[in-house]
Residue, then its C-alpha position, 0 to 999 in steps of 0.5 A: m499499499t502507498q499514499v494516495t492523493g485526493r481532495a480536502v477543505r484546507i483552513r488558510g488561516a483563521g477568519g471567515p468562511e472565505v479562508l476554506e479552500l479545496d485542495e485537490a492534491f492532498e495526500t493520505r498515508a497508507a494504512g498502518p498496522g491495525e489502521v484503515r483507510v477510508e474513502v469518505v464519501a460524506a462529512g457532517l459539518n459542526r460548529a466546532d469546524c467554525l471555531q476551528r476556522r476561526g482560530v479558536y479551536p485548534a486540532p489535538a496533536g496527531v490530526p492535520k492542523d488545517v483540514p476540519g471535520l469530526e465525523l465521517a462515513g465511506r467505504v474502506e478503501s484499503v486495510g493494514l497489517g493485522v486488521t480482522a474487523w474489515k475488509v475493502g467495500d465495507h461501509v463505516m462511520a467514525i469521529t475523528g479528532g479532525g480531518a474528515m473533510a478529505t477524500h481519504v482518511v486514516l483510522h484505527e480499526r477499533e474507532l469505526v462503526a458499521i453503518p446500519d442497513g438502510l441507510g445512505f452515506e449522507e444520513a450515517a454522516a450525521i450519526p458519529e459526533v452528535f450521537f457519540t456524544a449524546y450518548d457518552a453524555l447521558v451515560r456519564a449522567g446516569l440518565r434513567a427511565g422516568e427521569v427528567l431530562l432537559v436539553h438545550a439548542i434541542a434542534s441542533g444536531v447534538g439536541t436531536a440526537a440527545l432527545q431521540l436517546g432520551k426518549a430511548m431510555g424512558a425520559h420525559v425530555i424538556g427542550t429550549s430553542r430560540s425558534t418556536d417553529k424548531l420547538e415544533g418540529c422536535r414534537d415530531l421526534g418525541l419532545d414532550d416539553g419546549l421552552l422558547v427562551d431569549d437573551a433574558i435566559q430565564f427558564a428554571n421556573a419554566v422548567k418547575a412549572i412542568a416538572p415541580r422537582g426540576a430536571d434530573v439531568v440537564l444536557d448542557t451546549v451553552g455553558a456559561k451563560y445557562l449556569a445559573e438557571n441550569l443549577r436552578a432548573l436541576a432537582v435534588n440529586g441531579r446532574v449537568v452535563t456541560i458538552g459546549l461552551l458557546g455562551g462563555v467559558r466563565g460564570e458565576l455559580d452558587l455553591g450554597l445552592l449546589l451543596a443544597k441540591r447535592a448536584t454533580w456537575h460533569g464535563s465532557v469533550l470527545r475530539s481530545r480523547p486517546l485512541e483507547e476511550k474513543a475505541a472503548l466509546a465506539q465499541a459501546f455505542t456499536r452494542e448499545v445504540l446501534p440496534l436502535f437504528r437498525r429497528q428505526k428507533l433512532r434516525p439521523i435529522v439531515d437538515a441538508v446535504l451540500p457538495m463539499t464545493e459549497i463548503r464556505a456556503a454550508h459555513e455561513r448557513m450554520e453560523k446564521d443558526a438556521i439549521f434543524g439538526k445536521l448539515v452534511l457535505r458530500w463528495 
């Protein structure tokens, strides 16, 4: 096996969508022992890609610094020495630390997950980052049947994934959004109660009007702006998992209320985790979540599929917050 020449999205310096370009001669190395080289058909777009483009969320060590993309779907193009789990032609999907928006990506065989029967590459590309993230967060929080789950930005990629997973786990799901239309769209996915939020950032009383004890689990994609209200909305012995910081990284927290509620606060990020942890998550996801896709209990929510040549337009669209679910780019 040798390196292969293909294409990739490149970030030519920090800035707006105009810094994104297509490299027509991007080289990808051969798969080493235990590795698989995937021919990428489609890749999901995430807000982390926009942050990386702006220069505020650099890629971790070991992945291309200037090629965005955290998830992919495609075909196994070649396998390295000792690979037994996959063969050439298999349809697979995966999360990556970066570099997914290239025509070829090399991954360890244990990071890959089979695409469920009946799903195309574009749909599969909308699964890994958001469903892995939501699944990991809800397991970390110990969500149980009968509990109340509060999900912020419910119509986002992670939000729609967490909504479906929460319902599959037997939870009552409350979701927040800045759009009435998006809340209505989420009702078709099983949303029990939707809360319209604005810049006043007051939702705790509305949560308690629905669930007087408060939310047992809060999946927080916002960060500092929602810090105080998340704690107010939380039930005694409740758990918060913060997985996003679009609303800032610093805020004030009432520690007295934290103690009184015997609350637990988790932080979680997938991108920078070591291989062993990502592989373990991929295997757990295969066992616990993939069967739900096969039984059509879960489905990826794709707002639109665009050609990779329209990567700038895709970034512009994401930053206007006009998306329900995921944007997917296809080669």
